[in-house]
C-alpha positions in Angstrom: -63.3 102.8 20.3 -60.6 100.8 18.7 -61.9 99.1 14.4 -62.1 95.4 15.1 -62.4 93.3 12.2 -65.2 91.0 12.0 -63.9 87.0 12.9 -64.6 85.1 9.4 -66.5 82.0 10.1 -65.9 79.1 7.4 -68.4 76.3 6.5 -66.2 73.5 6.9 -63.3 73.0 9.3 -60.4 70.8 9.7 -60.2 68.3 12.1 -56.5 69.9 13.0 -58.5 73.0 12.8 -61.8 72.0 15.5 -58.7 70.0 17.7 -56.6 73.3 18.3 -59.6 75.2 18.9 -60.7 72.7 21.2 -56.9 71.8 22.4 -57.9 68.5 22.5 -55.6 65.7 20.1 -57.5 64.5 17.1 -57.6 61.2 18.4 -60.0 62.8 21.3 -62.4 64.6 18.4 -62.3 61.2 16.6 -63.1 59.5 19.6 -66.0 61.4 20.7 -67.4 62.0 17.0 -67.7 57.8 17.2 -69.2 58.0 20.4 -71.9 60.9 20.7 -74.5 61.1 17.8 -75.2 64.6 17.7 -71.8 65.1 15.6 -72.3 63.9 12.5 -69.6 65.8 10.2 -69.4 65.4 6.6 -66.8 63.3 5.0 -65.6 63.9 1.7 -64.1 61.2 -1.2 -61.0 61.3 0.3 -62.9 60.2 4.2 -61.3 63.4 5.3 -63.5 65.4 7.7 -65.5 68.3 7.7 -67.3 70.1 10.4 -69.9 72.4 10.2 -69.8 75.5 13.1 -72.8 73.8 13.9 -70.8 70.8 14.7 -68.0 72.6 16.8 -71.0 74.1 18.3 -72.0 70.5 19.6 -68.4 69.1 20.2 -68.0 72.1 22.8 -70.6 71.4 24.6 -69.6 67.8 24.6 -66.3 69.5 26.1 -67.4 71.5 28.6 -69.7 68.4 30.5 -66.4 65.9 29.7 -63.5 68.6 31.1 -64.7 71.3 33.1 -67.6 69.4 34.8 -66.5 66.0 35.2 -68.6 63.5 33.6 -67.9 60.2 32.4 -68.9 59.6 27.8 -72.0 57.5 29.3 -73.1 60.2 32.1 -72.7 62.7 29.6 -74.4 60.5 26.3 -77.1 59.9 28.8 -77.7 64.1 30.2 -77.0 65.0 26.3 -80.4 62.6 25.7 -82.0 63.2 28.2 -81.4 67.3 29.1 -80.1 68.6 25.4 -82.1 72.0 25.4 -81.4 72.6 28.7 -77.1 71.4 27.2 -77.9 74.1 24.6 -79.2 76.3 26.9 -76.6 76.3 29.5 -74.2 76.6 26.9 -75.3 79.4 24.4 -76.1 81.8 28.4 -72.4 80.4 29.0 -71.6 82.3 26.1 -72.9 85.4 25.9 -70.9 85.6 29.6 -68.1 84.8 28.1 -68.6 87.3 25.4 -70.0 89.7 27.6 -66.9 89.7 30.1 -64.5 90.2 27.1 -65.8 93.0 26.1 -65.7 95.1 29.6 -62.1 93.6 30.1 -61.3 95.4 26.2 -63.4 98.7 27.7 -61.5 98.8 31.1 -57.9 98.2 29.1 -58.8 100.9 26.5 -59.7 103.4 29.5 
């Protein structure tokens, strides 16, 4: 199996980096920050938002609810307030399955 470098994980990501990860405009990330209480990015002295990996994980959960499952902002907010543990669990399962799928595809392609 070929050598793969470990993905470097930073402590903080800029809002531009986060918007690229999620493939949404920066304004959408700002809007979601105002709409969902679970998003609390650190702001430096200049007022720039800096997102932790946990913030990014929460943004991915919100993105999945809004874009993939078609919920409204109010519906997603209500869903997260009542079923946060369930939503977080389902997200983790989906991420694990995606990693397994990528690994299997890589194995198939190397044969």
